[in-house]
N, C-alpha and C positions, 0 to 999 in steps of 0.2 A: 888124380886129376892133373891136368897139364900145368906148366908153370905160368901160362898166360891167363890173365883174368879178363874175360870179355867185358865185364862190367866197367872196366877202366877205359874202354874205347870210347872215343868222342861220339860215335854214331849209335851207341847202345844206351837206351834210356835207363833211368834208375828203376830197379825192381825191388819191391818190399813185400814181405809176407804180412798179410792183414790178420790182426788178432781175431779170434773167434767171436768175441763180444761185438767187435766193430763190424764183422761180416753181417750180423743180423741187422744192425743199424743201416748199413748200406743197402741191403736187400729191401728193407722197409722204406727207406728214403726214396728209392727209385721205383718201388713197387714192381720188382722183377724177381724171377727165380734164377738160380745158378745155371739152369739149362738154357737161359736166354743170353748168357754172356759168352764172349769168345773164349777159346780154350788155349792152354799152353801145356805142352807135354812135360811130364815129369823128367824126361831125358834131356830137356832143354838145358844148354850150358849155364844159363842164368839161374835156373832152379837148382842145379847141382852146386853152384857156388854159394847160394844162400844156405843150402843144407850144410855144406862144409863149414861155412863161417859161423852158423848158429849151433852146429853140432847136433842137428835134429834130422829126422826123416819127415819130409813134407808129405802128408797124406793126400790122396786123390780127393777132390772136392774143395780143397782150401783155395782161398782167394789170394791173388797176387796183384798189388797196386803197381802200375807202371806210370812213371812221371816223366813226361817229355817237356823239355824247355826249348822254345822257339824264339828266335831273335825278333820276329815280327808279331806273332800272336801270343807270346807269353808262355804260360805253363798250362799243360793239359794233362788230365789224369784219366787213366783207363784201368779197367779191371779185367783179369783173366782168371779162369777156373783151371786148376791143375787136373789133368787127366792122365790116364795110363799111357805109357809109350816112351 
């Protein structure tokens, strides 16, 4: 991986791997399936950095929580499903 960590850039929101147990709660809470969520590719630099930091291989189908902080509207949370690519 390169020496540059994209997650430290001001314009890149926080990315977190969601625990499998929590994934089920999120799907139930919002009454949705993973096929209804936006996607994020396994080759995305943020996913690669999470894998490197945790020393794991993130499988396709796992959820990523993206936390954005806005000066005006506060904090917003979004979820993405990891897909091949």
